[in-house]
N, C-alpha and C positions, 0 to 999 in steps of 0.2 A: 137706663135704669129709673127705677120708679121714682127716686128723688133726683132732682134737677138741679138744685140750686143752693148757696148760703145768702138768704133772702135780706138778712139784717143783725146788727148786734145792738146791744144796750150797755153802755158803760157808765159806770159810777165815777164821777171826778168831784174834788173839793171845790173847783173853781168853774162851773158851768161856762160863763160867759168867755174867760179866757180861753178854754180850751175848744170854745166853739170858733172863736177868731181863729186860732189855730187852723183848724180842719178847712174853713172858708179860703184861708189863703193855700192850704195844701191843694185846693181845687174843687171841693164839695159845695154844693148850693144849698143855704138854709131856706128851709120852707119857713112859711107863716106860723105853723106850730112847733117848730124848733128842730124838726127833724133835718138831717142833712143828706142830701141825695147826690147821686152819681149820673152822669150822662146816661147811661144804658140801664143801670140796676135800680133806679128810682129811690126811694126813701131808704136807706141802707144804714144809717147812723144815728142813734140816739143818745145824747149825755144826758144824765141826772145827776142830781147834788148826791154824794156821798163823803165821809170823812176820809177816805183812802179809797184810791183807785182800784176797780175791780169791775170784771165782767158779770153784769146783771143777768143779761138774757141775751139769747139768739134764736133765730128763727130760719127754717129751713122749709124750701118748697116740695112739694108732692105733687105727683101726677094726676090723684083722682082718689075718691073716696075709699075706695079698696084698699090703697097703700095705708090710709089712717088706721083703719081696722087690723090691719096686719102689725102697725108697729104697737098700737093698743094691746093686741094680745102678747107680742114680744116683752114689752115691758112688765105685764103683769106676771109672766112666768120667770121674771127676773125679780118679782116681789115687789115690785116699784109700782107706786099709786100713780094713774095716769088719769088725766082730765080731759074727756074726749066728745066729740061731737060729729057729725057726718064728715065735716071740712076741715077738722082742727083736732090735735092731739097735743097735750102739753105735759111736762113732767121736771121735776127737778133732778139734776143730774147730783146723785148722794155724795159726791166727795168732795166737790167744788162749790156745790149750791147753785150751778148755774140755772135759771130758768130756760129750759129748750122745748121751743114751740115748733111743731110740725103743723103747716096749712098747705090747703090744695090751692096751688095759685100759678098763674101763667109763668111759661119760661121766659126768661130773658131773651129778648131778640136784639141781637148785636150788628149794626151795619158793619161791614168789612173795613177793615182800617185801609189805607190807600198803600197800594205795593210800595215797598221801599227798595230804590235800587241802590245797589252797592256796588263800585268797582272793586275789582281784585285782580290778581295776577294775570294779565293775558286776556282778562275780561272786564269791558268796558260797557256794562249795563246801563249806566248813567247817559250815556252817549256824550254829548255836548252841551253841559249844563252844570251847574253847581247842585251839591247835594242838598236835597231838600230840607234835611234838619237844621242848615244853618240859616232857611229863610223863613222858618215858622215865627211867627209872633204872636202874643199874648200867653195868659195862663195856661199852664196844663190843667188839664181835667179829667180824673179818674172816670175809666167807663165805668166799672162796678169793684163790689167789695169780691175779694179773690178768697181771703182764708182769715182765719183767727187761729193764734197760738195760745194755748191755755195751760199755765203750770198747775199740776195736781200733786197732792202729797199721797197719793195712791193712784199711779199711773196706769196701772193693769186695770183697776176697777173703774176708773174714768172712760179707759178704751173701750170695756166689755159694755158699758151702758151706750156709747156712741155706735158700737158695732154692731153687738147682739141685741140690742135694744132698738136704737133708731134706726141702723139700718145702713150705716154708712160702710164703704167697702175700704179695705186697707189697701194702700199703693205701696208702701215701702215702711219698714221699721228698724230702728235702731233699738237693739233688745235692753230692755230694763230702763230706757231713756226716754224715747220717743216715739211716737205712730203717727204716719202721715194718713190722712183717712178722707175720704172724697163723698160728697153728696152731688156731683156734676162730672162731666166728663173732664175736668180740670184735676191734675194730679193730686192736689190736696185742697181741703177747703177747712178741716178742723185739724189741727195738730195737736196732741195733748202730751205734753213733756214733765218728766219727773221732777218735782222742785220741793223744796224745804216748805213752800208755802203756796196755799191757792192763790195765784194772780192772773192777770191778764199779761201774757208777754208784749203783742203785737198783732195789729190788725194790716192787711195787705191789701193793695189797692193797684188793681189794674190799669195800664196805660197803654200806647199803641206801640212803642218799640223803644230801643235803648236811648235813643234822642231824647224821647220824652222824659224817661227817668232823669238823664242829666239835666234837662231844661228845669226840670220841676224842683230837683234839688239845689241845682244853682239858684234858684229863685230864693226858695225858704232860707238859705244860709246866706244870701246876700247881706241880710242886716241883722241875722241872728246865727253866727256860725257855733253858737252853743248848742243849736239844735242838731247838730251831726254825731251819729253813732257809727255807721258803718256803711261804705261802699266806696266807689262802684265795684261791683263783682259778679260775679255767676255763681250761682249756688249748683253743688252737685246733684244730690238728691232733690227733683223737681226741674232741675236744669235753667230756671229763670234766672235773668238779670235781676240786681237788687240795688236799693239803696236806701237805708234806715234812717230815720230822723226821730226825735223826740219831742213830744207835746208837752204843754205845760203841767199835766198831771204826773207825767213820767212813763206814760205808755210808749212805746215804739210805734210808728207808723211806717210801711212799707210801699215806695213804688217798685213796680214788677211789670216785665213783660217776657213774653216767649216762655211760658210755663209749658212744661210736657203735658199733652192730653190722653186719656183713655177712651178712643173713641169705639173700642170694640175690648170688653172686658176679657173674652177669651184670648185675645192676643197680648195681654199684658201679664208680665211674671214680678209680682212682688218680690223685692230682694231684702235681704238683712245685712245691714251695712255698720260698719264700725263708726264710732262717733266723729272721729278725726276725719275719717274720708266722707262723710255725709254731709258736713256742712258747707263746703265752698269748694269749687273746681280752682278759680283765679280770684285774685283781688286781694286787697290788704288784709291780713289775718284779723281776725274779731277780736276786739277790745276786749278787756276784762267787763267792762260794763255791760257788753251785750249779752255775754253768758251769765253774769251775775248782776242784774240791775243796781245801781247804787242805792236804791231805796228798799232793797230786799229784807236787811235787818228791821228797818222799821216797819215794814209790813207785816212781818213774823211777830214784832213785839206786840202789834196790834191785834194780830190774831189770836196771841196769847193771852191779852189782857180781856178780849171779848168773852173768852171762855168762862 
């Protein structure tokens, strides 16, 4: 597809220093200018000062200048203002106010993760040796930013912006509630969900396998059990393993692995799911604080007073 990556997100938080330390501990690397980097994706998270947590901006990678021109034309057909050059186009998503930028940028080159041998009934793939997952040392380092989930007070309008304007493809939907959209071969990179206030629900960060999810979450919780939100489990839509934690600003951050990939659009059939079925295949049930974050009322009050 013409779009090929979710390049970065910018998130506003009340305490930039504390939130930065959290994401360094999560496994991102702090650059000299404050950006936070992943192993394969480079500079993918920027934190800026804001009275309340919010998604400020996101950037998407495109293949060539022709893609930029096509996006500009589609945005104008939606009566949206677009700031464009040969290699960049930017527009504000009208419901959430998020600045969305698409730039011509190289694809992410990801070295293959080492093959993990798992024994099974009648199958000893590992041979005479211990499981590699128990021998790993050092901190977990996310490979790349996988997706961001946005709460929107007008889910259909936000979906229209990303799908009809920017050109994301819809992988699956929960009618009236959420739309899983992709700008790469991964099942989803942007998920827009219906919400009573515009806010960022979570960012999701790819690691090699389920052992890295477990190791990363265990390390994050060792001295801060209050960070735990939900996991370990496997989602139904997208199929990925997950574990969710909470940063100091109240944003959720997810370690994930084994996401569905759409390597041939013609072979993928988007489906319509019921909400209860879509959320998870196995694992503990989601806590109320995942479905309705504890600061949602405060965010709603802040949005109301800002009008």
